[in-house]
Each structure stands twice: as structure tokens, then as C-alpha cells.
C-alpha positions as CSV (number, residue, x, y, z in Angstrom):
1,M,0.0,0.0,0.0
2,I,1.3,3.4,-1.0
3,P,1.3,5.9,2.0
4,F,-0.7,9.0,1.5
5,D,2.2,11.1,2.8
6,D,4.4,10.1,-0.1
7,P,6.7,13.1,-0.9
8,R,5.8,12.9,-4.5
9,L,2.2,13.6,-3.6
10,T,3.4,16.5,-1.4
11,A,5.5,17.9,-4.2
12,I,2.7,18.0,-6.8
13,G,0.2,19.2,-4.3
14,L,2.5,22.1,-3.2
15,L,3.1,22.9,-6.9
16,S,-0.6,23.0,-7.6
17,E,-1.4,25.1,-4.5
18,V,1.4,27.6,-5.3
19,Y,0.3,27.9,-9.0
20,A,-3.3,28.4,-8.0
21,G,-2.4,31.1,-5.4
22,L,-0.1,32.9,-7.9
23,V,-2.8,32.9,-10.6
24,A,-5.3,34.3,-8.1
25,K,-2.9,37.1,-7.1
26,M,-2.0,38.0,-10.7
27,T,-5.4,37.7,-12.4
28,P,-7.0,40.9,-11.2
29,A,-4.3,43.1,-12.8
30,L,-4.7,41.2,-16.1
31,T,-8.4,41.4,-16.0
32,A,-8.3,45.1,-15.3
33,A,-6.2,45.5,-18.5
34,G,-8.7,43.4,-20.5
35,L,-6.5,40.4,-20.8
36,S,-6.9,36.7,-19.9
37,E,-4.0,34.7,-18.5
38,V,-3.7,33.0,-21.9
39,D,-3.7,36.4,-23.7
40,F,-1.0,37.8,-21.5
41,G,1.1,34.6,-21.7
42,T,0.9,34.9,-25.5
43,L,1.8,38.6,-25.5
44,I,4.7,38.2,-23.1
45,R,6.2,35.3,-25.1
46,L,6.0,37.5,-28.2
47,A,7.5,40.5,-26.3
48,R,10.4,38.4,-25.1
49,S,11.2,37.0,-28.6
50,P,13.4,38.5,-31.3
51,H,11.6,41.2,-33.3
52,H,8.6,40.6,-31.0
53,S,7.5,37.7,-33.2
54,L,7.3,34.0,-33.4
55,R,6.2,31.4,-36.0
56,M,2.6,30.4,-35.2
57,G,3.7,26.8,-34.6
58,D,6.5,27.9,-32.2
59,L,4.0,30.1,-30.4
60,A,1.6,27.1,-30.0
61,A,4.5,24.9,-28.7
62,Q,5.7,27.5,-26.3
63,T,2.2,28.3,-24.8
64,G,1.2,24.6,-24.8
65,L,-1.9,25.5,-26.9
66,S,-3.0,23.4,-29.9
67,T,-2.5,25.0,-33.3
68,S,-6.2,25.8,-33.4
69,G,-6.1,27.2,-29.9
70,V,-3.2,29.5,-30.7
71,T,-5.0,30.6,-33.8
72,R,-8.1,31.6,-31.8
73,V,-6.0,33.5,-29.3
74,V,-4.1,35.3,-32.1
75,D,-7.4,36.0,-33.9
76,R,-8.7,37.7,-30.7
77,L,-5.5,39.7,-30.1
78,E,-5.4,40.7,-33.7
79,R,-9.0,42.0,-33.5
80,D,-7.9,44.1,-30.5
81,G,-4.9,45.5,-32.5
82,L,-2.3,43.9,-30.2
83,V,-0.9,41.4,-32.7
84,V,-0.6,41.1,-36.4
85,R,0.0,38.1,-38.6
86,Q,2.9,38.2,-41.0
87,A,3.6,35.8,-43.9
88,C,6.9,34.0,-43.8
89,A,9.2,35.3,-46.6
90,T,10.8,31.9,-47.1
91,D,8.0,29.4,-46.4
92,R,4.5,30.2,-47.8
93,R,3.0,27.6,-45.4
94,A,4.2,29.4,-42.3
95,S,3.1,32.6,-40.7
96,Y,4.3,34.7,-37.8
97,A,2.4,36.4,-35.0
98,A,4.0,39.7,-34.1
99,L,3.3,42.4,-31.5
100,T,2.1,45.7,-32.8
101,D,3.1,48.9,-31.2
102,K,-0.3,48.8,-29.4
103,G,0.6,45.3,-28.2
104,V,4.0,46.5,-26.9
105,D,2.2,49.3,-25.1
106,K,-0.3,46.9,-23.6
107,V,2.5,44.7,-22.2
108,Q,4.3,47.8,-20.8
109,E,1.0,48.9,-19.2
110,V,0.5,45.5,-17.4
111,L,4.2,44.8,-16.5
112,P,4.6,47.1,-13.5
113,Q,1.8,45.6,-11.5
114,H,2.5,42.1,-12.8
115,L,6.2,42.3,-11.7
116,H,5.1,43.8,-8.3
117,D,2.7,40.8,-7.9
118,I,5.5,38.3,-8.8
119,E,7.9,40.0,-6.4
120,E,5.5,40.3,-3.5
121,S,4.1,36.7,-3.7
122,F,6.9,34.7,-5.3
123,T,10.4,35.8,-6.1
124,G,10.7,38.3,-3.3
125,L,10.2,35.5,-0.8
126,L,13.4,33.8,-1.9
127,S,17.0,34.8,-1.5
128,A,19.0,35.3,-4.7
129,E,20.6,31.9,-4.2
130,Q,17.3,30.2,-3.6
131,L,15.8,31.8,-6.7
132,E,18.8,30.8,-8.8
133,T,18.5,27.2,-7.6
134,F,14.7,27.2,-8.0
135,L,14.9,28.5,-11.6
136,S,17.5,25.9,-12.5
137,T,15.3,23.2,-11.0
138,L,12.3,24.4,-12.9
139,R,14.2,24.3,-16.1
140,I,15.2,20.7,-15.5
141,I,11.6,19.7,-15.0
142,R,10.3,21.9,-17.8
143,D,12.7,20.4,-20.3
144,V,11.3,17.0,-19.6
145,V,7.6,17.7,-19.3
146,H,7.3,20.5,-21.9
147,P,10.4,20.3,-24.1
148,C,8.8,22.5,-26.8
149,A,8.5,25.4,-24.3
150,T,11.4,27.2,-25.9
151,A,10.6,26.5,-29.5
152,G,11.8,29.3,-31.7
153,A,13.7,30.9,-28.8
154,V,17.1,32.4,-29.3
155,E,20.0,30.8,-27.4
156,P,22.3,33.2,-25.5
157,G,25.0,34.5,-28.0
158,Q,23.0,33.5,-31.0
159,I,22.9,36.2,-33.8
160,V,19.3,37.1,-34.8
161,R,18.7,38.5,-38.3
162,P,15.6,40.3,-39.3
């Protein structure tokens, strides 16, 4: 019989509780800006990408959305003027999602409160050493459970051409 106090159950339980608590803390600021968690996640991934754009397939992989799911999100963000689709110059089958100036402004509008919420409820509770170790640990797990999370991302030192 497996004991109910198995540390694996504790680990996943704590992770779930922390994630739910962080989402609850961050959602009001996103909602006030007219964004869902998925909308913001999409916008921040584009903002952190070279030229503020990603291939639609890479955006789907990074966000964990299906291709149809990311299409719906990009459709909505495009209607709001925050994102634009761009054809790929070298592959007619591919397209990119790119932040518009309005999209960059929206991310900049949300970031101060979002970073405050992260600092107050998450990273600010850890020492610099704890945070570095935690981030390293998260990357190890992420690379196993969601290896496509960095699809289309630029490696440090990699040259990006427009």
C-alpha cells in the first residue's frame, strides 16, 4: 500500500497550490487590463522574442496550446490590434504572430503591476541563491515535461537576423 504522505504527492500538491495562489494574485491586474491569463502569456512570449514575433507553430508549442487554440488567441489579439500576422518570406505555409506597437504598449501597461505581484508573492520571498536554484530546478523539469516550451527561442549569444 502506498502511503498518503508520499513526498511525490506532497511535491505535486504544493506545486498546484502555489500555482493556483499565484494565478489568483495576478489575475485581477490582467483582468483590469482586459486580458486573460492566456492572452498575457501569448503577449509576453512575443514580447520576449526577437523582433517581438514567433512562428505560429512555435507560439503554439511555447504556450502549450494546440494550433487551433493559438489561432483563436491570435485572432482575438489581432482584432484588439495587439498582434498582427505576417507571412513567412521563405515558407508560404508558415506565418508569424508579431506584436504591434499597441501590443507592446499593452504589455508595458501591465508589467509594473505584474512584476510587483510576482515580487510580492513569489520571487521576493526567496534569497538570490534560492531563486537561482529554483529556476535551475524548474528548467530541468520543464525540459522533460514541456520540451517545446522554448521552440523558436534564441540561445544566448545567437545572432538574430531580421
